[in-house]
C-alpha positions as CSV (number, residue, x, y, z in Angstrom):
1,X,0.0,0.0,0.0
2,X,1.2,3.5,-0.8
3,X,1.8,5.9,2.1
4,X,1.0,9.6,1.4
5,X,2.3,12.2,3.8
6,X,0.1,15.1,4.7
7,X,2.9,17.5,3.7
8,X,2.8,16.1,0.1
9,X,-0.9,16.9,-0.5
10,X,-3.0,19.9,-0.8
11,X,-6.7,19.4,0.0
12,X,-9.3,21.9,-1.5
13,X,-13.0,22.0,-0.8
14,X,-15.5,23.4,-3.3
15,X,-19.2,23.5,-4.0
16,X,-20.3,20.5,-5.9
17,X,-22.5,20.9,-9.0
18,X,-25.4,18.8,-10.2
19,X,-28.6,17.5,-8.5
20,X,-28.9,17.3,-4.7
21,X,-31.0,20.2,-3.7
22,X,-30.4,22.9,-1.1
23,X,-28.0,21.0,1.1
24,X,-25.6,20.3,-1.8
25,X,-25.9,23.9,-3.1
26,X,-25.0,25.5,0.3
27,X,-22.1,23.3,1.5
28,X,-18.6,22.9,0.2
29,X,-18.7,19.1,0.1
30,X,-16.7,18.3,-3.0
31,X,-13.0,17.5,-2.5
32,X,-10.0,18.0,-4.7
33,X,-6.7,16.5,-3.5
34,X,-3.5,17.5,-5.3
35,X,-0.3,15.4,-4.9
36,X,2.4,18.1,-5.0
37,X,5.4,16.0,-6.0
38,X,3.7,14.4,-9.0
39,X,1.0,17.0,-9.8
40,X,-1.7,14.3,-9.8
41,X,-5.2,15.5,-9.0
42,X,-8.1,13.4,-7.6
43,X,-11.7,14.7,-7.3
44,X,-14.8,13.4,-5.5
45,X,-18.2,15.0,-5.4
46,X,-20.6,12.1,-5.4
47,X,-21.7,12.2,-1.8
48,X,-23.2,15.1,0.2
49,X,-20.7,14.3,3.0
50,X,-17.4,16.1,2.8
51,X,-15.8,13.3,4.9
52,X,-16.9,10.6,2.5
53,X,-15.8,12.6,-0.5
54,X,-12.3,13.1,1.1
55,X,-12.0,9.3,1.6
56,X,-13.0,8.6,-2.0
57,X,-10.6,11.2,-3.4
58,X,-7.8,9.8,-1.3
59,X,-8.5,6.3,-2.6
60,X,-8.5,7.6,-6.1
61,X,-5.2,9.4,-5.5
62,X,-3.6,6.2,-4.2
63,X,-4.8,4.2,-7.2
64,X,-3.4,6.8,-9.6
65,X,0.0,6.8,-7.8
66,X,0.0,2.9,-7.9
67,X,-0.7,3.1,-11.7
68,X,2.1,5.5,-12.2
69,X,4.6,3.4,-10.2
70,X,3.8,0.2,-12.1
71,X,6.6,-0.8,-14.4
72,X,5.6,-2.1,-17.9
73,X,7.5,-5.2,-18.8
74,X,9.5,-5.0,-22.0
75,X,8.2,-7.4,-24.7
76,X,10.6,-10.2,-25.6
77,X,10.3,-10.9,-29.3
78,X,10.1,-14.6,-30.2
79,X,11.4,-16.3,-33.3
80,X,9.0,-17.6,-36.0
81,X,9.2,-21.4,-36.2
82,X,10.7,-22.8,-39.3
83,X,7.6,-24.8,-40.3
84,X,5.4,-21.7,-39.9
85,X,7.7,-19.7,-42.2
86,X,7.7,-22.5,-44.8
87,X,3.9,-22.7,-44.7
88,X,3.6,-19.0,-45.2
89,X,6.0,-19.0,-48.1
90,X,4.2,-21.9,-49.8
91,X,0.9,-20.1,-49.5
92,X,2.5,-17.0,-51.1
93,X,3.8,-19.1,-54.0
94,X,0.4,-20.7,-54.6
95,X,-1.2,-17.2,-54.6
96,X,1.4,-15.7,-56.9
97,X,0.9,-18.7,-59.3
98,X,-2.8,-18.1,-59.4
99,X,-2.3,-14.4,-60.2
100,X,0.3,-15.2,-62.9
101,X,-2.2,-17.6,-64.6
102,X,-4.9,-14.9,-64.5
103,X,-2.9,-12.5,-66.6
104,X,-3.4,-12.5,-70.4
105,X,-0.8,-14.1,-72.5
106,X,0.5,-12.1,-75.5
């Protein structure tokens, strides 16, 4: 699990938009968390509760950091088997012969 220090993040609260009525329109329940070292931003405004939104945003930030730290394995190219190469070439020869026979003879 990734540990995030309080000194590395900046938490902002703002008024959420969308449906929810008077309660949602009067409270700053939406949360935006910025991870200062990386610049990653996580938002949450689903709930009417600022506390729940903070938890959701923190979880999203942790997932984004985990995605960023994941190393992509380099692809190791494999050799084409000899028999597969022979089959492909024989199919090409058959096709080219068909096309050659299609052309008009002068």
